[in-house]
C-alpha positions as CSV (number, residue, x, y, z in Angstrom):
1,M,0.0,0.0,0.0
2,Y,1.2,3.5,-0.7
3,A,-0.1,7.0,-0.6
4,T,-0.4,9.3,-3.6
5,K,0.3,13.0,-3.5
6,F,-3.4,13.5,-3.0
7,H,-3.3,11.3,0.2
8,K,-5.2,8.5,-1.4
9,Y,-4.1,5.0,-0.5
10,L,-3.6,2.4,-3.2
11,S,-2.7,-1.2,-2.7
12,T,-0.3,-3.2,-4.8
13,D,-0.7,-6.9,-5.9
14,Y,2.2,-8.6,-7.6
15,W,1.4,-11.7,-9.7
16,N,-2.0,-11.9,-7.9
17,K,-0.1,-13.3,-4.9
18,W,2.1,-10.8,-3.1
19,D,1.3,-7.6,-1.3
20,G,4.8,-6.2,-1.1
21,M,8.5,-6.8,-1.7
22,C,11.8,-5.9,0.1
23,F,15.5,-6.8,0.2
24,D,17.3,-8.2,3.2
25,R,20.9,-7.4,4.1
26,H,22.1,-10.4,2.1
27,G,20.5,-9.2,-1.2
28,N,17.6,-11.7,-1.2
29,L,14.3,-10.4,-2.5
30,W,11.5,-11.1,-0.1
31,F,7.9,-11.3,-1.2
32,I,5.3,-10.5,1.5
33,Q,1.7,-11.6,1.7
34,I,-0.7,-10.3,4.3
35,K,-3.9,-12.3,4.8
36,T,-7.0,-12.2,7.1
37,S,-8.9,-15.1,5.5
38,G,-6.4,-18.0,6.0
39,F,-3.1,-19.1,4.6
40,P,-2.9,-19.9,0.9
41,K,-1.9,-23.4,-0.2
42,D,1.8,-24.0,0.1
43,E,1.9,-25.8,-3.3
44,G,0.8,-22.7,-5.2
45,I,3.6,-20.5,-3.7
46,L,6.2,-23.2,-4.0
47,D,5.3,-23.8,-7.6
48,W,5.6,-20.0,-8.3
49,M,9.0,-20.0,-6.6
50,E,10.3,-22.9,-8.6
51,G,13.4,-22.1,-10.7
52,K,13.8,-18.6,-9.1
53,K,17.0,-18.0,-7.2
54,G,17.7,-15.5,-4.3
55,I,14.0,-15.1,-3.4
56,R,12.1,-15.7,-0.2
57,G,8.5,-15.5,0.8
58,L,6.7,-14.5,4.0
59,S,2.9,-15.0,4.6
60,I,1.4,-13.2,7.6
61,H,-2.1,-14.3,8.7
62,F,-3.8,-12.0,11.3
63,K,-7.1,-13.7,12.2
64,P,-7.9,-15.2,14.7
65,K,-4.3,-14.8,15.9
66,T,-1.1,-13.7,14.2
67,A,0.9,-16.5,12.5
68,L,3.8,-16.6,10.0
69,R,5.0,-18.9,7.2
70,F,8.3,-18.6,5.6
71,Y,9.1,-19.9,2.1
72,Y,12.7,-20.4,0.8
73,N,14.0,-21.4,-2.6
74,I,17.5,-22.6,-1.9
């Protein structure tokens, strides 16, 4: 999500799967997904990551309690 110069907030959606991206101190690109309706199937994310190097994934689920899942393509 980001704010425009008119203070309107817009959300981003990468490949219909990820809500944001960032780099860690090792140069790995992290894809971030924030959910309130449950975790996605792991197979879909792992299939998407197949053949890609230097990327990681993080899914954050907020309801009913906060939980995290990490995905690595080593």
